[in-house]
Structure formats: structure tokens, C-alpha cells
C-alpha positions in Angstrom: 139.6 8.6 185.8 138.8 6.7 182.6 135.7 5.5 182.0 137.2 2.1 180.3 140.5 0.5 181.8 141.8 -1.0 178.5 140.1 0.4 175.3 141.4 -0.7 172.3 144.1 -3.2 174.5 141.4 -5.8 175.1 142.9 -8.0 172.9 146.9 -7.4 174.5 147.2 -10.2 176.8 145.9 -13.8 177.4 148.2 -14.1 180.8 147.4 -15.9 183.5 142.9 -14.6 196.0 145.4 -11.5 200.9 146.2 -14.9 202.8 144.3 -14.6 206.2 145.8 -11.4 208.2 148.7 -12.0 209.9 148.7 -8.5 211.4 147.0 -7.8 214.6 143.4 -6.7 213.8 142.7 -2.7 215.0 139.7 -1.2 215.1 139.1 1.5 212.5 139.8 4.4 215.0 142.7 3.0 216.1 143.7 2.4 212.1 142.8 5.9 211.3 144.9 7.3 214.4 147.7 5.2 213.2 147.1 6.7 209.5 147.7 10.4 211.2 150.8 9.0 213.2 152.3 7.4 209.9 151.7 10.8 207.9 153.2 12.9 210.8 156.5 10.6 211.8 157.1 9.4 207.9 157.0 13.1 206.4 157.6 15.7 208.4 156.5 18.1 206.0 153.1 17.3 206.5 150.3 19.0 208.8 147.1 18.2 209.6 144.8 20.7 211.9 144.5 20.0 215.6 140.7 20.6 214.8 140.2 18.0 212.7 139.2 14.0 213.7 138.2 11.1 212.0 135.0 9.8 213.1 132.3 7.5 212.2 129.6 9.7 209.9 126.2 9.5 209.3 126.7 9.1 205.6 128.2 5.7 206.6 131.8 4.7 207.7 133.7 7.7 208.5 134.5 11.0 207.9 136.4 14.5 209.0 134.8 16.6 211.9 135.6 19.8 213.0 136.6 19.6 216.9 136.4 23.4 217.4 135.2 26.1 214.8 137.4 26.4 212.0 137.4 30.1 210.1 136.9 30.4 206.1 140.6 30.0 204.6 142.1 28.3 207.4 144.5 25.5 206.3 143.3 22.2 207.1 145.4 19.7 205.7 148.8 19.9 203.9 150.1 16.8 201.8 153.5 16.7 200.4 154.0 15.0 197.0 156.2 12.1 198.4 153.3 11.0 201.2 151.0 10.6 197.7 150.8 7.3 195.8 151.8 8.5 192.3 152.7 7.5 188.7 156.4 8.1 189.8 155.6 5.7 192.6 154.3 3.2 190.6 156.5 3.1 188.0 159.7 3.1 189.8 158.5 0.5 192.1 162.0 -1.8 192.8 159.9 -4.5 192.2 157.2 -4.1 189.4 157.9 -0.9 188.1 159.8 -1.7 185.0 157.3 -4.2 184.2 154.4 -1.8 184.8 156.7 0.4 182.3 156.3 -2.6 180.1 152.8 -3.2 180.3 152.1 0.7 179.4 154.3 0.3 176.6 152.6 -2.4 174.9 148.7 -1.5 176.2 146.3 1.4 175.4 144.1 3.8 177.3 143.6 2.9 180.7 146.7 0.9 181.0 148.5 3.0 184.1 145.0 2.6 185.9 145.7 -0.7 185.9 149.2 -0.5 186.8 148.4 1.5 189.6 145.5 -0.9 190.8 148.0 -3.7 190.9 150.6 -1.3 192.6 148.4 -1.0 195.6 146.7 -5.0 195.5 150.4 -5.7 195.9 151.7 -3.6 198.3 148.8 -4.3 200.6 149.1 -7.9 200.0 152.9 -7.7 201.0 151.9 -5.8 204.0 149.4 -7.8 205.4 152.0 -10.2 205.9 154.5 -8.2 207.5 156.5 -6.7 204.9 158.2 -3.3 205.9 155.5 -1.2 203.4 156.0 2.6 202.9 152.5 3.0 202.7 151.3 0.5 204.9 149.1 2.2 207.6 147.7 4.2 204.7 146.6 1.3 203.0 145.6 -0.6 206.0 142.6 1.9 206.4 141.3 1.8 202.5 138.0 -0.2 201.7 139.6 -3.7 200.4 136.2 -5.4 201.0 132.5 -4.7 201.0 131.7 -2.5 203.7 134.8 -1.5 204.7 134.0 2.6 206.1 130.7 2.1 204.3 131.9 1.1 200.7 129.1 -0.6 198.7 130.0 -1.0 195.1 128.8 -3.1 192.0 132.4 -4.2 191.8 131.9 -6.3 195.1 129.3 -8.0 194.3 128.8 -11.5 192.7 127.2 -12.4 189.2 124.2 -13.6 190.7 123.5 -10.3 192.5 124.3 -8.0 189.5 121.5 -10.1 187.2 119.1 -10.0 190.3 119.4 -6.0 191.3 120.9 -4.0 188.1 119.6 -6.5 185.1 117.7 -4.0 183.0 118.7 -1.0 184.5 120.6 2.2 183.3 123.4 1.1 185.0 123.3 -2.3 184.2 125.6 -2.0 181.2 128.4 0.2 182.5 128.7 -2.1 185.8 128.7 -4.9 183.5 131.4 -3.9 181.5 133.4 -2.6 183.8 133.4 -6.0 185.7 134.8 -7.6 182.6 137.6 -5.2 182.4 138.5 -6.0 186.1 138.4 -9.9 185.6 141.0 -9.1 182.7 143.0 -7.0 184.7 143.1 -9.7 187.3 144.4 -12.0 184.8 147.2 -9.9 183.5 148.5 -8.5 187.4 148.3 -12.1 188.2 151.5 -12.8 186.4 153.4 -9.0 187.0 152.7 -8.6 190.8 152.3 -12.3 191.7 155.8 -13.3 192.2 156.2 -10.5 194.6 153.2 -11.6 197.0 154.2 -15.6 196.7 157.8 -14.3 197.9 156.4 -11.7 201.1 154.2 -15.3 201.6 158.0 -17.4 201.6 156.5 -19.4 198.6 158.7 -18.2 196.1 161.7 -19.8 195.1 164.6 -17.3 193.7 166.3 -18.7 190.3 170.0 -19.3 191.3 172.8 -18.0 188.6 173.9 -21.0 186.5 177.5 -19.8 186.7 177.7 -19.1 190.9 178.5 -14.8 191.4 177.4 -14.3 188.0 174.3 -12.7 188.3 173.6 -12.1 184.7 173.7 -16.1 184.4 170.4 -16.5 186.5 167.3 -18.0 184.4 164.4 -15.7 184.6 161.6 -17.1 186.5 159.1 -19.6 185.9 155.6 -18.1 184.7 152.9 -17.9 187.0 150.3 -20.3 185.2 148.0 -20.3 187.9 145.9 -17.5 189.9 148.0 -16.8 193.3 145.3 -17.1 196.2 143.1 -14.2 196.9 145.3 -12.0 194.5 141.9 -11.5 192.6 140.3 -10.2 195.5 143.5 -7.5 196.4 142.7 -6.5 193.0 138.7 -6.2 192.5 139.4 -3.8 195.8 141.9 -1.9 194.5 139.7 -0.8 191.4 137.1 0.2 193.9 139.7 2.1 195.6 140.5 3.9 192.6 137.2 5.0 191.2 135.8 6.0 194.6 139.0 7.8 195.9 141.5 9.0 193.3 142.4 12.2 192.0 143.4 13.8 188.8 147.1 14.2 189.1 148.2 17.2 187.2 151.7 17.7 188.7 155.0 16.4 187.0 153.2 13.3 185.4 155.3 10.6 184.0 152.1 9.7 182.3 152.4 10.6 178.4 148.8 10.3 176.4 146.9 9.6 179.4 145.3 11.1 182.5 147.0 10.3 185.5 145.6 9.4 188.9 146.8 9.5 192.3 145.7 9.1 195.9 145.9 11.4 198.6 145.7 10.5 201.8 143.4 12.1 204.5 141.6 14.2 202.0 140.5 11.1 200.2 138.7 10.4 203.9 136.6 13.6 203.4 132.8 12.4 202.3 131.3 14.1 199.1 128.4 17.1 199.3 127.8 19.2 196.4 128.3 22.4 198.8 132.1 21.2 200.0 133.0 22.7 203.2 136.9 22.7 201.8 138.9 23.6 198.6 142.3 22.4 197.6 145.1 23.1 195.4 148.5 21.8 194.3 151.4 24.1 194.7 154.1 24.7 193.0 156.2 21.6 195.0 153.7 19.2 194.5 151.9 19.5 197.6 148.2 19.3 197.9 147.0 22.1 200.5 143.3 21.9 201.5 141.7 25.1 203.3 138.5 25.3 204.6 136.3 27.1 202.1 134.1 28.5 204.6 133.5 28.5 208.4 133.0 25.4 209.7 131.3 24.9 212.9 132.6 22.8 215.6 131.1 19.2 215.0 130.3 19.7 212.1 131.4 17.1 209.3 133.7 18.7 206.5 133.3 17.6 203.4 134.7 17.6 199.6 133.2 17.4 196.5 133.3 14.5 194.2 134.2 15.4 190.5 132.9 19.0 190.6 133.3 19.2 186.7 131.3 16.1 186.2 128.3 16.2 188.8 125.8 18.5 186.4 126.0 16.5 183.8 126.5 13.0 185.6 123.0 11.0 186.1 122.5 9.4 189.4 122.8 5.7 188.3 126.2 6.8 187.1 127.4 8.0 190.2 126.4 4.5 191.5 128.8 2.9 189.1 131.6 5.1 189.6 131.3 5.6 193.5 129.0 3.0 194.8 126.6 5.5 196.2 124.0 8.4 195.0 123.9 11.9 196.6 121.9 12.8 198.8 120.2 9.2 198.9 120.1 7.5 202.9 118.1 4.7 201.6 120.2 1.0 200.7 120.8 0.8 196.8 119.3 -2.3 196.7 115.9 -1.2 198.2 115.8 1.4 195.3 116.4 -1.1 193.0 113.9 -3.5 194.3 111.7 -1.1 194.3 112.5 0.2 190.4 113.2 3.1 191.4 113.0 6.3 188.5 117.0 6.9 189.2 117.8 3.7 188.1 115.1 2.6 185.6 113.3 4.3 182.9 109.7 4.6 183.3 107.7 3.1 180.6 104.1 5.3 179.6 101.2 4.2 179.7 98.9 3.4 176.7 
């Protein structure tokens, strides 16, 4: 995950938020049930161990739990490459793939993260409008808004909340910079994914060819100059999803010159623990295989470890900036901020 989304590309573009969900509302349990059913029905090579269930977690939101004793080395999940949202999916998307490719050619470091966020937001907004979207049942389980699945993140906060809680803290500058970069991404993505969203809503009129039956005489689409309703909120949610759930993608990446990321359904449901109970690897076909790292007792929550290579050198306040939580702390983050906890504020020495 890149720390800054654009790098030198901040000066690149000066381009210019979902409608009320029309799909029936489902409970969280129903949504996760649909996710597992979708995975099984759509990707026959996928595998979810029958000893796993998704249920409410004491850490907030939902997590994965063992329904019976699991032995070290047991296969828990097998998620094929085609079930993951990867660079190939984003850059070859029928509606916006070429636009994302152009963006990446013109923009600097972080442009793939922007493209991936745009793809997620576009697909989600089209899905809730009733379109048949491949990853729809997976997208429906992701934290698009604050408090969904216990998700908290400064990107969801208002400007006033940021000033009230974060001003003077160790994570104020990083959070403010990240919010600025996402704001710029919204302006860029409004023109890239806006037409697809408006089409899904029946609000976009296709240009007709100047000469009937000759498609190449069709005028270019009109530029979108106004913000598309609620698109910005979806883009914010997409960035929170990427910051908190994306995995480094080291298999067959289409990205040159920057680290690619991907989303891996179900694996990203596992909560964080410094002593994880799973290990995972990507095999030579791109399938992600998740196995028990140790024996797991029936009823025990199953944990992953986020960014293991960074954790030992990542201060707790940066864990909040990145993931929206502080490891091992169950007290509401806002209480810690109001109390000027040493996690977030440097203590001045008394004279």
C-alpha cells in the first residue's frame, strides 16, 4: 500500500455522491451467507473449510470462527485468482479499463491505487442500482460507510471532527494529507467512472452516430462537469477498504514501477492479531491458500496478522492512520484522543 496516492502526480489533472439502495436490505449474516454462496457457485475451484463460520466478533464487526477443532496445517481457504479483484480485473474492465490505463500512463506513483478505488466505487454503485456485477455479493459485505463491520477511519470523519480530535496529534499530518489526496482522487474519478454510474441510473444519454450504422462517427461523450451524486462517498469508502483490506499482489502483476494490490474475498474478513492463527501463500496458479498455523479450538476466533513486515516498526498512531484501530486497545479511539493518550500525543517534559 502506498503511503501517498499521487506523489508527483498531484498537478496532473484539474477535472471535475450511491442513490438510495434499491436492492432489498439484508442483515449482515445474510450478506455473508450470500458471499460464501457466491464464491462457491461462481468459482468452483474455491474452497471454504466447513469448520469456519463468519460471526460477530468481540473486536467489533464480524470475524471468522472455528465451529470445530482445527489441526495445524489444515487447509482453511482456497481462493482462486479469478475470485480476487486484481490489476488485470481493473485495467481490462469493459467500461473504464482504458481510462484507467491512460490515467496510469500520465500519473505518477499511486495511480493504480486510485484506479483500483475507482473500479470498486463504480462496481458498487452499479450493483446497488440493480446491475449484474460479478463481484457484487462480495462488495456488499465491505465497509462503505462508517461503523459497517465495526470499521472506523479518519477518512470517514468530517473536517470538524478531524480538527477536534486529531489536531496536535502524531497522526494529524498523515491523516490530513491522506484526506487531501482522496479529495483530489474524487475529482479525477468523477469524470472516469461517472458515465458508468449515470448509465446504471438511467441518467446518461448515449451519443448517436452522425452517420447511422457507422459507429466511428459517434461524437465523444460530453464531459461531466458536476459531481455525480454520492460518487464521492463511494470513493471515500473504496479508499478505506483498500487501506484496511488490500493485500500486496506479487503474482503476475500488470503494474510496472509500483507495487500492485488486490482484494481477496473471505481472507480479508479475518481480524488482526500479533500472534496469528493462519498462514497463507499464493501458489503458481495464483490461488491463495490459507492454512492453520497452529491448532485452533472450536469456538476460537481465527486471526491474521496485518502487514507483518511493518508491524514491529509501525507506531500505534500509524496503525490508526492506516487501519483505523490500535492493536490490543478496545477503548473507543475518540476517548484516547480526548484524553491526550501518549499513543497519539507526545508528552512534554516538566521543567
